[in-house]
C-alpha positions as CSV (number, residue, x, y, z in Angstrom):
1,M,-270.9,-0.9,35.0
2,P,-272.6,-4.2,35.6
3,N,-271.4,-6.6,38.3
4,I,-269.2,-9.1,36.6
5,L,-268.1,-12.6,37.9
6,A,-265.2,-13.9,35.8
7,L,-264.3,-17.6,36.1
8,D,-261.2,-19.5,34.9
9,I,-262.0,-23.1,35.5
10,S,-259.7,-26.1,35.0
11,S,-259.9,-29.7,36.1
12,T,-258.0,-28.9,39.3
13,A,-258.9,-25.3,40.3
14,I,-261.3,-22.4,39.8
15,G,-259.9,-18.9,39.6
16,W,-262.4,-16.2,40.0
17,C,-262.7,-12.4,40.1
18,Y,-265.7,-10.3,41.0
19,L,-265.9,-6.8,39.7
20,Q,-268.3,-4.2,41.0
21,D,-268.5,-0.5,40.2
22,D,-266.5,1.7,42.6
23,R,-265.0,-1.2,44.5
24,A,-261.7,-3.0,44.4
25,P,-261.9,-6.3,42.6
26,L,-262.2,-9.5,44.7
27,A,-260.1,-12.4,43.4
28,K,-259.2,-15.8,44.7
29,S,-258.9,-19.4,43.7
30,I,-260.5,-22.6,44.9
31,A,-258.6,-25.9,44.7
32,L,-260.6,-28.9,43.4
33,G,-257.8,-31.4,44.2
34,S,-255.7,-33.2,41.6
35,K,-255.9,-36.7,43.0
36,A,-259.7,-37.0,43.3
37,D,-261.6,-38.6,40.4
38,I,-262.9,-36.2,37.8
39,A,-266.6,-36.9,38.8
40,G,-265.8,-35.7,42.3
41,R,-264.0,-32.6,41.1
42,C,-266.9,-31.7,38.8
43,A,-269.3,-32.1,41.7
44,K,-267.1,-29.9,43.9
45,A,-266.8,-27.3,41.2
46,Q,-270.6,-27.1,40.7
47,A,-271.1,-26.7,44.4
48,E,-268.3,-24.1,44.8
49,V,-269.6,-22.0,41.9
50,G,-273.1,-22.1,43.3
51,L,-271.8,-20.9,46.6
52,L,-269.7,-18.2,44.9
53,I,-272.7,-16.8,43.0
54,A,-274.8,-16.8,46.1
55,A,-272.1,-15.0,48.1
56,C,-271.6,-12.3,45.4
57,G,-275.3,-11.4,45.7
58,S,-275.8,-9.4,42.5
59,V,-274.2,-10.8,39.4
60,D,-275.3,-9.2,36.1
61,C,-272.8,-11.0,33.8
62,V,-270.6,-14.1,34.0
63,A,-267.4,-14.3,31.9
64,I,-265.8,-17.6,31.4
65,V,-262.1,-17.7,30.4
66,R,-260.9,-20.6,28.4
């Protein structure tokens, strides 16, 4: 099975799950803040997803939930 990073991104939070073969799934959420302006939330989301991908190490596939 490929290593899969699933993302559920809204304007106020990012939910994610990382699936690897023979390991328990890792899942958490990242709050982007609901009172910050949308440009700031988008910048934070970009930075957080970049850090998440780097932390996962090996990502073969990204799934985005809408």
